[in-house]
N, CA, C and O atoms as a GROMACS GRO file, in nm:
protein
  432
    1MET      N    1   1.509   0.664  -1.094
    1MET     CA    2   1.502   0.526  -1.031
    1MET      C    3   1.425   0.419  -1.079
    1MET      O    4   1.310   0.434  -1.036
    2THR      N    5   1.435   0.316  -1.149
    2THR     CA    6   1.352   0.252  -1.202
    2THR      C    7   1.240   0.184  -1.070
    2THR      O    8   1.240   0.206  -0.949
    3ARG      N    9   1.169   0.113  -1.141
    3ARG     CA   10   1.039   0.025  -1.052
    3ARG      C   11   1.095  -0.074  -0.992
    3ARG      O   12   1.078  -0.085  -0.870
    4THR      N   13   1.178  -0.170  -1.067
    4THR     CA   14   1.247  -0.284  -1.017
    4THR      C   15   1.314  -0.228  -0.896
    4THR      O   16   1.292  -0.270  -0.782
    5LYS      N   17   1.411  -0.116  -0.932
    5LYS     CA   18   1.501  -0.077  -0.797
    5LYS      C   19   1.422  -0.034  -0.678
    5LYS      O   20   1.451  -0.073  -0.565
    6LEU      N   21   1.320   0.051  -0.703
    6LEU     CA   22   1.230   0.086  -0.556
    6LEU      C   23   1.158  -0.038  -0.506
    6LEU      O   24   1.144  -0.045  -0.384
    7LEU      N   25   1.107  -0.139  -0.582
    7LEU     CA   26   1.062  -0.255  -0.519
    7LEU      C   27   1.157  -0.321  -0.447
    7LEU      O   28   1.133  -0.364  -0.334
    8ALA      N   29   1.297  -0.339  -0.519
    8ALA     CA   30   1.403  -0.406  -0.439
    8ALA      C   31   1.454  -0.343  -0.319
    8ALA      O   32   1.491  -0.416  -0.227
    9LEU      N   33   1.460  -0.201  -0.307
    9LEU     CA   34   1.480  -0.118  -0.217
    9LEU      C   35   1.380  -0.124  -0.091
    9LEU      O   36   1.413  -0.126   0.027
   10ALA      N   37   1.239  -0.128  -0.149
   10ALA     CA   38   1.112  -0.135  -0.030
   10ALA      C   39   1.140  -0.279   0.046
   10ALA      O   40   1.138  -0.290   0.169
   11ALA      N   41   1.164  -0.382  -0.041
   11ALA     CA   42   1.137  -0.506   0.008
   11ALA      C   43   1.265  -0.543   0.085
   11ALA      O   44   1.253  -0.624   0.177
   12ALA      N   45   1.394  -0.489   0.056
   12ALA     CA   46   1.508  -0.556   0.170
   12ALA      C   47   1.466  -0.529   0.306
   12ALA      O   48   1.470  -0.637   0.366
   13PRO      N   49   1.434  -0.453   0.369
   13PRO     CA   50   1.415  -0.449   0.518
   13PRO      C   51   1.323  -0.566   0.545
   13PRO      O   52   1.355  -0.636   0.641
   14ALA      N   53   1.221  -0.600   0.481
   14ALA     CA   54   1.115  -0.684   0.499
   14ALA      C   55   1.197  -0.814   0.488
   14ALA      O   56   1.182  -0.901   0.575
   15LEU      N   57   1.287  -0.834   0.380
   15LEU     CA   58   1.362  -0.940   0.353
   15LEU      C   59   1.433  -0.974   0.481
   15LEU      O   60   1.423  -1.086   0.533
   16ALA      N   61   1.495  -0.891   0.523
   16ALA     CA   62   1.593  -0.895   0.628
   16ALA      C   63   1.558  -0.931   0.750
   16ALA      O   64   1.624  -1.006   0.822
   17LEU      N   65   1.429  -0.866   0.784
   17LEU     CA   66   1.345  -0.888   0.934
   17LEU      C   67   1.284  -1.059   0.903
   17LEU      O   68   1.249  -1.128   0.998
   18SER      N   69   1.280  -1.097   0.794
   18SER     CA   70   1.203  -1.233   0.772
   18SER      C   71   1.322  -1.350   0.791
   18SER      O   72   1.295  -1.465   0.824
   19LEU      N   73   1.456  -1.300   0.765
   19LEU     CA   74   1.555  -1.389   0.789
   19LEU      C   75   1.606  -1.402   0.912
   19LEU      O   76   1.658  -1.503   0.959
   20ALA      N   77   1.589  -1.290   0.968
   20ALA     CA   78   1.628  -1.256   1.109
   20ALA      C   79   1.555  -1.335   1.219
   20ALA      O   80   1.603  -1.378   1.324
   21SER      N   81   1.418  -1.347   1.171
   21SER     CA   82   1.330  -1.413   1.279
   21SER      C   83   1.202  -1.458   1.180
   21SER      O   84   1.120  -1.373   1.145
   22PRO      N   85   1.188  -1.607   1.135
   22PRO     CA   86   1.067  -1.607   1.044
   22PRO      C   87   0.940  -1.588   1.153
   22PRO      O   88   0.831  -1.578   1.095
   23ALA      N   89   0.935  -1.583   1.264
   23ALA     CA   90   0.818  -1.582   1.353
   23ALA      C   91   0.767  -1.441   1.340
   23ALA      O   92   0.648  -1.415   1.359
   24LEU      N   93   0.881  -1.325   1.299
   24LEU     CA   94   0.809  -1.221   1.342
   24LEU      C   95   0.755  -1.196   1.168
   24LEU      O   96   0.693  -1.090   1.161
   25ALA      N   97   0.763  -1.256   1.050
   25ALA     CA   98   0.737  -1.223   0.922
   25ALA      C   99   0.586  -1.260   0.968
   25ALA      O  100   0.558  -1.348   1.049
   26VAL      N  101   0.471  -1.156   0.887
   26VAL     CA  102   0.349  -1.166   0.868
   26VAL      C  103   0.293  -1.093   0.721
   26VAL      O  104   0.317  -0.980   0.679
   27GLU      N  105   0.214  -1.197   0.664
   27GLU     CA  106   0.187  -1.128   0.528
   27GLU      C  107   0.066  -1.041   0.555
   27GLU      O  108  -0.008  -1.066   0.650
   28VAL      N  109   0.049  -0.960   0.489
   28VAL     CA  110  -0.072  -0.870   0.528
   28VAL      C  111  -0.136  -0.879   0.360
   28VAL      O  112  -0.068  -0.855   0.261
   29THR      N  113  -0.271  -0.917   0.358
   29THR     CA  114  -0.349  -0.905   0.267
   29THR      C  115  -0.474  -0.833   0.234
   29THR      O  116  -0.550  -0.822   0.329
   30ALA      N  117  -0.514  -0.782   0.121
   30ALA     CA  118  -0.652  -0.710   0.139
   30ALA      C  119  -0.765  -0.789   0.229
   30ALA      O  120  -0.862  -0.733   0.279
   31SER      N  121  -0.736  -0.924   0.240
   31SER     CA  122  -0.822  -1.006   0.277
   31SER      C  123  -0.811  -1.046   0.432
   31SER      O  124  -0.888  -1.130   0.478
   32SER      N  125  -0.721  -0.989   0.504
   32SER     CA  126  -0.681  -1.040   0.617
   32SER      C  127  -0.807  -0.960   0.704
   32SER      O  128  -0.868  -0.860   0.666
   33PRO      N  129  -0.822  -1.022   0.810
   33PRO     CA  130  -0.948  -0.991   0.902
   33PRO      C  131  -0.909  -0.862   0.980
   33PRO      O  132  -1.001  -0.821   1.051
   34ASP      N  133  -0.798  -0.790   0.982
   34ASP     CA  134  -0.786  -0.689   1.047
   34ASP      C  135  -0.734  -0.593   0.971
   34ASP      O  136  -0.660  -0.505   1.017
   35THR      N  137  -0.772  -0.600   0.838
   35THR     CA  138  -0.772  -0.526   0.738
   35THR      C  139  -0.864  -0.425   0.678
   35THR      O  140  -0.978  -0.463   0.653
   36VAL      N  141  -0.832  -0.309   0.655
   36VAL     CA  142  -0.926  -0.218   0.643
   36VAL      C  143  -0.911  -0.169   0.473
   36VAL      O  144  -0.812  -0.106   0.436
   37ASN      N  145  -1.000  -0.200   0.398
   37ASN     CA  146  -0.988  -0.156   0.235
   37ASN      C  147  -1.075  -0.027   0.207
   37ASN      O  148  -1.184   0.002   0.257
   38SER      N  149  -1.002   0.041   0.117
   38SER     CA  150  -1.077   0.150   0.027
   38SER      C  151  -1.148   0.123  -0.073
   38SER      O  152  -1.103   0.042  -0.154
   39PRO      N  153  -1.237   0.165  -0.089
   39PRO     CA  154  -1.310   0.138  -0.201
   39PRO      C  155  -1.225   0.115  -0.321
   39PRO      O  156  -1.108   0.150  -0.315
   40VAL      N  157  -1.276   0.053  -0.440
   40VAL     CA  158  -1.166   0.054  -0.549
   40VAL      C  159  -1.203   0.205  -0.636
   40VAL      O  160  -1.317   0.250  -0.647
   41GLY      N  161  -1.105   0.255  -0.681
   41GLY     CA  162  -1.124   0.395  -0.734
   41GLY      C  163  -1.038   0.403  -0.845
   41GLY      O  164  -0.931   0.342  -0.849
   42SER      N  165  -1.087   0.488  -0.953
   42SER     CA  166  -1.052   0.528  -1.066
   42SER      C  167  -0.937   0.632  -1.058
   42SER      O  168  -0.938   0.720  -0.973
   43ILE      N  169  -0.823   0.616  -1.163
   43ILE     CA  170  -0.722   0.682  -1.172
   43ILE      C  171  -0.704   0.723  -1.340
   43ILE      O  172  -0.678   0.646  -1.434
   44ALA      N  173  -0.723   0.856  -1.343
   44ALA     CA  174  -0.683   0.879  -1.464
   44ALA      C  175  -0.557   0.865  -1.561
   44ALA      O  176  -0.442   0.872  -1.516
   45ALA      N  177  -0.585   0.846  -1.700
   45ALA     CA  178  -0.453   0.836  -1.755
   45ALA      C  179  -0.345   0.954  -1.725
   45ALA      O  180  -0.396   1.063  -1.699
   46ASN      N  181  -0.242   0.949  -1.726
   46ASN     CA  182  -0.119   1.049  -1.680
   46ASN      C  183  -0.172   1.137  -1.586
   46ASN      O  184  -0.194   1.254  -1.617
   47GLN      N  185  -0.196   1.090  -1.460
   47GLN     CA  186  -0.251   1.149  -1.368
   47GLN      C  187  -0.181   1.081  -1.196
   47GLN      O  188  -0.102   0.989  -1.175
   48SER      N  189  -0.247   1.166  -1.106
   48SER     CA  190  -0.182   1.103  -0.974
   48SER      C  191  -0.292   1.114  -0.894
   48SER      O  192  -0.366   1.210  -0.913
   49LYS      N  193  -0.318   1.037  -0.811
   49LYS     CA  194  -0.406   0.996  -0.722
   49LYS      C  195  -0.368   0.966  -0.578
   49LYS      O  196  -0.278   0.883  -0.559
   50THR      N  197  -0.424   1.021  -0.480
   50THR     CA  198  -0.361   0.990  -0.359
   50THR      C  199  -0.504   0.944  -0.237
   50THR      O  200  -0.599   1.017  -0.209
   51VAL      N  201  -0.483   0.823  -0.191
   51VAL     CA  202  -0.597   0.730  -0.141
   51VAL      C  203  -0.552   0.751   0.006
   51VAL      O  204  -0.430   0.737   0.022
   52THR      N  205  -0.618   0.779   0.110
   52THR     CA  206  -0.614   0.734   0.256
   52THR      C  207  -0.724   0.638   0.322
   52THR      O  208  -0.844   0.662   0.310
   53VAL      N  209  -0.669   0.517   0.397
   53VAL     CA  210  -0.742   0.467   0.502
   53VAL      C  211  -0.755   0.482   0.643
   53VAL      O  212  -0.652   0.488   0.710
   54THR      N  213  -0.859   0.487   0.694
   54THR     CA  214  -0.856   0.502   0.834
   54THR      C  215  -0.894   0.364   0.921
   54THR      O  216  -0.983   0.288   0.886
   55CYS      N  217  -0.824   0.349   1.021
   55CYS     CA  218  -0.849   0.207   1.103
   55CYS      C  219  -1.000   0.226   1.158
   55CYS      O  220  -1.072   0.306   1.098
   56PRO      N  221  -1.032   0.182   1.230
   56PRO     CA  222  -1.155   0.170   1.328
   56PRO      C  223  -1.114   0.227   1.453
   56PRO      O  224  -0.997   0.212   1.488
   57ALA      N  225  -1.206   0.298   1.532
   57ALA     CA  226  -1.139   0.342   1.665
   57ALA      C  227  -1.098   0.221   1.742
   57ALA      O  228  -1.135   0.104   1.735
   58GLY      N  229  -1.005   0.286   1.823
   58GLY     CA  230  -0.927   0.182   1.922
   58GLY      C  231  -0.823   0.106   1.836
   58GLY      O  232  -0.762   0.018   1.897
   59THR      N  233  -0.792   0.125   1.707
   59THR     CA  234  -0.669   0.058   1.647
   59THR      C  235  -0.592   0.143   1.577
   59THR      O  236  -0.622   0.254   1.534
   60ASN      N  237  -0.461   0.068   1.565
   60ASN     CA  238  -0.369   0.186   1.500
   60ASN      C  239  -0.335   0.129   1.346
   60ASN      O  240  -0.377   0.016   1.326
   61ALA      N  241  -0.278   0.180   1.256
   61ALA     CA  242  -0.233   0.155   1.119
   61ALA      C  243  -0.074   0.128   1.154
   61ALA      O  244   0.005   0.212   1.197
   62VAL      N  245  -0.048  -0.010   1.126
   62VAL     CA  246   0.081  -0.016   1.139
   62VAL      C  247   0.147  -0.080   1.020
   62VAL      O  248   0.268  -0.101   1.012
   63SER      N  249   0.053  -0.109   0.926
   63SER     CA  250   0.139  -0.112   0.766
   63SER      C  251   0.023  -0.105   0.667
   63SER      O  252  -0.096  -0.103   0.701
   64GLY      N  253   0.072  -0.100   0.530
   64GLY     CA  254  -0.063  -0.096   0.436
   64GLY      C  255   0.003  -0.127   0.319
   64GLY      O  256   0.123  -0.151   0.315
   65GLY      N  257  -0.086  -0.127   0.206
   65GLY     CA  258  -0.056  -0.218   0.092
   65GLY      C  259  -0.149  -0.176  -0.032
   65GLY      O  260  -0.243  -0.103   0.000
   66TRP      N  261  -0.141  -0.202  -0.141
   66TRP     CA  262  -0.215  -0.173  -0.244
   66TRP      C  263  -0.267  -0.278  -0.350
   66TRP      O  264  -0.233  -0.393  -0.321
   67LYS      N  265  -0.333  -0.267  -0.454
   67LYS     CA  266  -0.376  -0.333  -0.574
   67LYS      C  267  -0.386  -0.227  -0.666
   67LYS      O  268  -0.454  -0.129  -0.633
   68VAL      N  269  -0.332  -0.229  -0.774
   68VAL     CA  270  -0.354  -0.174  -0.908
   68VAL      C  271  -0.390  -0.254  -1.022
   68VAL      O  272  -0.361  -0.374  -1.020
   69SER      N  273  -0.471  -0.187  -1.154
   69SER     CA  274  -0.530  -0.269  -1.263
   69SER      C  275  -0.389  -0.301  -1.347
   69SER      O  276  -0.385  -0.404  -1.414
   70SER      N  277  -0.276  -0.212  -1.342
   70SER     CA  278  -0.186  -0.218  -1.452
   70SER      C  279  -0.072  -0.190  -1.398
   70SER      O  280  -0.069  -0.109  -1.306
   71ALA      N  281   0.046  -0.252  -1.446
   71ALA     CA  282   0.183  -0.247  -1.424
   71ALA      C  283   0.257  -0.116  -1.426
   71ALA      O  284   0.365  -0.089  -1.373
   72SER      N  285   0.139   0.001  -1.536
   72SER     CA  286   0.174   0.105  -1.549
   72SER      C  287   0.150   0.226  -1.466
   72SER      O  288   0.181   0.344  -1.482
   73ILE      N  289   0.069   0.142  -1.348
   73ILE     CA  290   0.037   0.279  -1.227
   73ILE      C  291   0.139   0.248  -1.113
   73ILE      O  292   0.132   0.146  -1.044
   74ASP      N  293   0.242   0.353  -1.099
   74ASP     CA  294   0.333   0.339  -0.990
   74ASP      C  295   0.255   0.377  -0.861
   74ASP      O  296   0.139   0.417  -0.855
   75VAL      N  297   0.377   0.348  -0.720
   75VAL     CA  298   0.350   0.413  -0.623
   75VAL      C  299   0.448   0.480  -0.617
   75VAL      O  300   0.561   0.445  -0.650
   76THR      N  301   0.401   0.624  -0.558
   76THR     CA  302   0.536   0.731  -0.552
   76THR      C  303   0.518   0.767  -0.405
   76THR      O  304   0.589   0.861  -0.369
   77ASP      N  305   0.449   0.718  -0.324
   77ASP     CA  306   0.452   0.763  -0.158
   77ASP      C  307   0.357   0.671  -0.107
   77ASP      O  308   0.246   0.662  -0.159
   78ASN      N  309   0.405   0.568   0.034
   78ASN     CA  310   0.330   0.511   0.092
   78ASN      C  311   0.381   0.504   0.216
   78ASN      O  312   0.486   0.453   0.255
   79ARG      N  313   0.265   0.578   0.297
   79ARG     CA  314   0.323   0.583   0.432
   79ARG      C  315   0.218   0.595   0.531
   79ARG      O  316   0.105   0.613   0.488
   80ALA      N  317   0.238   0.586   0.672
   80ALA     CA  318   0.151   0.623   0.791
   80ALA      C  319   0.103   0.764   0.796
   80ALA      O  320   0.194   0.844   0.816
   81MET      N  321  -0.008   0.810   0.783
   81MET     CA  322  -0.034   0.984   0.791
   81MET      C  323  -0.034   0.996   0.941
   81MET      O  324   0.008   1.104   0.982
   82SER      N  325  -0.065   0.926   1.014
   82SER     CA  326  -0.110   0.931   1.162
   82SER      C  327  -0.143   0.787   1.208
   82SER      O  328  -0.142   0.688   1.134
   83ALA      N  329  -0.171   0.789   1.324
   83ALA     CA  330  -0.134   0.674   1.412
   83ALA      C  331  -0.255   0.564   1.366
   83ALA      O  332  -0.246   0.442   1.387
   84THR      N  333  -0.385   0.637   1.291
   84THR     CA  334  -0.481   0.567   1.251
   84THR      C  335  -0.505   0.566   1.103
   84THR      O  336  -0.601   0.503   1.058
   85GLN      N  337  -0.412   0.640   1.017
   85GLN     CA  338  -0.429   0.632   0.864
   85GLN      C  339  -0.314   0.586   0.796
   85GLN      O  340  -0.205   0.606   0.849
   86TRP      N  341  -0.321   0.532   0.692
   86TRP     CA  342  -0.246   0.466   0.580
   86TRP      C  343  -0.271   0.547   0.472
   86TRP      O  344  -0.387   0.563   0.436
   87GLN      N  345  -0.177   0.604   0.413
   87GLN     CA  346  -0.188   0.693   0.274
   87GLN      C  347  -0.095   0.613   0.166
   87GLN      O  348   0.001   0.548   0.206
   88ILE      N  349  -0.121   0.618   0.062
   88ILE     CA  350  -0.042   0.595  -0.067
   88ILE      C  351  -0.096   0.667  -0.168
   88ILE      O  352  -0.219   0.673  -0.181
   89THR      N  353   0.010   0.747  -0.272
   89THR     CA  354  -0.011   0.798  -0.402
   89THR      C  355   0.037   0.731  -0.487
   89THR      O  356   0.142   0.667  -0.476
   90PHE      N  357  -0.040   0.736  -0.589
   90PHE     CA  358  -0.038   0.672  -0.720
   90PHE      C  359   0.017   0.740  -0.838
   90PHE      O  360  -0.012   0.858  -0.822
   91GLN      N  361   0.076   0.727  -0.939
   91GLN     CA  362   0.108   0.775  -1.038
   91GLN      C  363   0.087   0.700  -1.164
   91GLN      O  364   0.164   0.609  -1.194
   92ASN      N  365  -0.041   0.742  -1.258
   92ASN     CA  366  -0.072   0.664  -1.389
   92ASN      C  367  -0.001   0.702  -1.490
   92ASN      O  368  -0.016   0.812  -1.544
   93GLU      N  369   0.114   0.583  -1.539
   93GLU     CA  370   0.176   0.670  -1.661
   93GLU      C  371   0.128   0.592  -1.796
   93GLU      O  372   0.196   0.589  -1.899
   94ALA      N  373  -0.005   0.525  -1.779
   94ALA     CA  374  -0.047   0.506  -1.923
   94ALA      C  375  -0.141   0.594  -1.983
   94ALA      O  376  -0.188   0.695  -1.931
   95LYS      N  377  -0.164   0.551  -2.091
   95LYS     CA  378  -0.238   0.628  -2.183
   95LYS      C  379  -0.415   0.637  -2.175
   95LYS      O  380  -0.494   0.717  -2.224
   96THR      N  381  -0.434   0.508  -2.085
   96THR     CA  382  -0.580   0.485  -2.033
   96THR      C  383  -0.593   0.490  -1.886
   96THR      O  384  -0.494   0.488  -1.813
   97SER      N  385  -0.720   0.495  -1.841
   97SER     CA  386  -0.751   0.494  -1.688
   97SER      C  387  -0.711   0.367  -1.636
   97SER      O  388  -0.678   0.272  -1.708
   98GLY      N  389  -0.714   0.365  -1.510
   98GLY     CA  390  -0.710   0.242  -1.448
   98GLY      C  391  -0.770   0.244  -1.299
   98GLY      O  392  -0.829   0.347  -1.269
   99THR      N  393  -0.761   0.123  -1.184
   99THR     CA  394  -0.839   0.131  -1.093
   99THR      C  395  -0.685   0.126  -0.954
   99THR      O  396  -0.566   0.100  -0.973
  100VAL      N  397  -0.742   0.153  -0.857
  100VAL     CA  398  -0.628   0.150  -0.725
  100VAL      C  399  -0.738   0.122  -0.609
  100VAL      O  400  -0.855   0.156  -0.589
  101GLN      N  401  -0.639   0.044  -0.544
  101GLN     CA  402  -0.720   0.032  -0.401
  101GLN      C  403  -0.609   0.037  -0.288
  101GLN      O  404  -0.495   0.006  -0.323
  102VAL      N  405  -0.629   0.068  -0.171
  102VAL     CA  406  -0.529   0.061  -0.087
  102VAL      C  407  -0.608   0.013   0.058
  102VAL      O  408  -0.719   0.052   0.094
  103PHE      N  409  -0.526  -0.072   0.124
  103PHE     CA  410  -0.558  -0.154   0.270
  103PHE      C  411  -0.447  -0.107   0.357
  103PHE      O  412  -0.336  -0.074   0.315
  104ALA      N  413  -0.488  -0.105   0.494
  104ALA     CA  414  -0.447  -0.088   0.605
  104ALA      C  415  -0.446  -0.218   0.682
  104ALA      O  416  -0.544  -0.292   0.684
  105ARG      N  417  -0.328  -0.244   0.746
  105ARG     CA  418  -0.342  -0.328   0.875
  105ARG      C  419  -0.372  -0.264   0.975
  105ARG      O  420  -0.293  -0.173   1.001
  106CYS      N  421  -0.489  -0.281   1.071
  106CYS     CA  422  -0.513  -0.226   1.180
  106CYS      C  423  -0.488  -0.300   1.322
  106CYS      O  424  -0.539  -0.412   1.328
  107VAL      N  425  -0.429  -0.263   1.422
  107VAL     CA  426  -0.409  -0.339   1.561
  107VAL      C  427  -0.468  -0.285   1.658
  107VAL      O  428  -0.497  -0.165   1.646
  108ALA      N  429  -0.492  -0.334   1.744
  108ALA     CA  430  -0.530  -0.250   1.880
  108ALA      C  431  -0.410  -0.233   1.964
  108ALA      O  432  -0.417  -0.173   2.071
   0.00000   0.00000   0.00000
């Protein structure tokens, strides 16, 4: 399945939710005040890497996201690992290394 199709499939539920009730749509970015960021990490050429972010005590991970340095770095898994952790696995298809960062939205 191509990256475009995966992104379209991943975006469909969010689009449906935002159409149903714009008040429920919330943008989560790496700079949101209730967001925990992983350090920027290196990913070697033609390798995979898994990054996990843990929310502070008393909060739960409700969603997550990522930043990558190249369009050649794909997300192969994106999910909550527990009530307090968000985990994303990346695959670098490039012939050079790149960088990845994961963030989680944490709420009490």
